[in-house]
C-alpha positions as CSV (number, residue, x, y, z in Angstrom):
1,M,103.1,77.1,105.4
2,T,104.9,80.1,104.0
3,L,104.5,83.5,105.5
4,E,102.6,84.7,102.4
5,I,100.1,81.8,102.8
6,D,99.6,82.7,106.4
7,I,99.0,86.3,105.6
8,R,96.5,85.5,102.9
9,A,94.6,83.2,105.3
10,A,94.6,85.9,108.0
11,L,93.3,88.5,105.5
12,D,90.6,86.2,104.1
13,T,89.4,85.3,107.6
14,G,89.7,88.7,109.1
15,L,88.2,90.7,106.2
16,G,85.6,88.1,105.3
17,I,82.5,89.5,103.6
18,D,83.6,93.1,104.1
19,V,85.6,93.0,100.9
20,N,84.9,91.4,97.5
21,G,88.4,90.0,97.2
22,V,92.0,89.7,98.4
23,S,94.9,89.0,96.0
24,E,98.7,89.2,95.8
25,G,100.1,91.7,93.4
26,A,98.4,94.4,91.4
27,L,94.7,95.1,91.5
28,P,93.1,92.6,89.1
29,Q,91.4,94.0,86.0
30,G,87.7,94.2,86.6
31,A,87.9,93.7,90.3
32,V,84.6,94.6,92.2
33,L,85.6,97.0,95.0
34,P,86.3,97.1,97.8
35,W,89.4,94.9,97.3
36,V,92.6,94.3,99.2
37,T,96.0,93.6,97.5
38,Y,99.3,92.7,99.2
39,N,102.9,92.5,98.2
40,R,106.1,91.5,99.9
41,I,108.2,94.6,99.1
42,D,111.5,93.7,100.8
43,T,113.2,90.7,102.3
44,P,116.0,91.6,104.7
45,R,118.7,89.1,105.2
46,V,118.0,86.4,107.8
47,Q,119.3,87.2,111.3
48,A,120.1,85.1,114.3
49,F,118.6,86.2,117.6
50,G,120.0,85.0,120.9
51,V,123.1,83.0,121.9
52,G,123.8,79.3,122.1
53,N,120.8,78.1,120.0
54,P,119.9,81.2,118.1
55,V,116.4,81.6,116.5
56,V,116.8,82.3,112.8
57,A,114.3,85.0,111.9
58,S,113.6,87.7,109.4
59,K,111.4,90.8,109.4
60,P,110.2,91.3,105.8
61,R,108.1,94.3,104.8
62,F,104.6,93.9,103.2
63,Q,102.5,96.6,101.5
64,L,98.8,96.1,101.8
65,D,96.4,98.3,99.7
66,V,92.7,98.9,100.1
67,W,90.9,99.8,96.9
68,A,87.4,101.3,97.2
69,L,84.9,103.4,95.3
70,T,84.3,105.9,98.2
71,E,86.4,107.4,100.8
72,A,84.1,106.1,103.6
73,S,84.4,102.5,102.2
74,R,88.2,102.8,102.1
75,D,88.3,104.1,105.7
76,A,86.1,101.3,107.0
77,V,88.1,98.6,105.3
78,M,91.4,100.2,106.4
79,A,90.3,100.1,110.0
80,L,89.3,96.4,109.6
81,L,92.6,95.7,107.8
82,T,94.7,97.3,110.6
83,T,92.8,95.3,113.2
84,T,93.3,92.1,111.2
85,V,97.0,92.6,110.6
86,C,97.6,93.4,114.3
87,A,95.8,90.2,115.4
88,M,98.0,87.9,113.2
89,A,100.0,85.2,114.9
90,Y,103.2,87.1,114.2
91,A,104.8,90.1,115.8
92,V,103.8,93.0,113.5
93,T,105.2,96.5,113.3
94,L,103.1,99.1,111.5
95,A,105.7,101.0,109.4
96,D,103.6,103.5,107.4
97,Q,100.1,104.3,106.4
98,S,98.7,106.6,103.6
99,H,95.5,107.6,102.0
100,T,95.0,108.8,98.4
101,Q,92.6,109.1,95.6
102,E,94.0,107.7,92.3
103,P,93.8,110.4,89.6
104,V,93.3,108.0,86.7
105,T,90.7,105.6,88.1
106,G,89.2,107.8,90.7
107,Y,89.5,104.9,93.2
108,W,90.1,105.6,96.8
109,R,93.2,103.9,98.0
110,G,94.6,103.2,101.5
111,R,98.1,101.8,102.0
112,L,99.4,100.0,105.0
113,D,103.1,99.0,105.3
114,V,104.0,96.4,107.9
115,K,107.0,94.5,109.0
116,V,106.4,90.9,110.1
117,L,108.8,89.1,112.4
118,H,108.8,85.4,111.8
119,A,111.1,82.4,112.1
120,G,112.6,81.6,108.7
121,A,113.4,83.5,105.5
């Protein structure tokens, strides 16, 4: 499995019925909120950790966005998203978090940036 497939599976399982959908990329047109999107936003070069038989690993950064109709809904899904991401089978570093209301759509948006340490590229 690739890292993206593992992340998608973790989000689907962890968020379950609390969201109407999870997708990679931009928020789909006509999505029924709340919805979660995710994107791999950087891929650092692969590094070797250890000596002798080094473990090849990377720590790419992912951006996860919660889209909701109300501030309360956004906050509830953000809390669940943070718990879900921290419970993944990878070492995860929470890099950044922000909350906004999108001026054009009026949607409430929460953003969580994470770095995920895993073996492979």
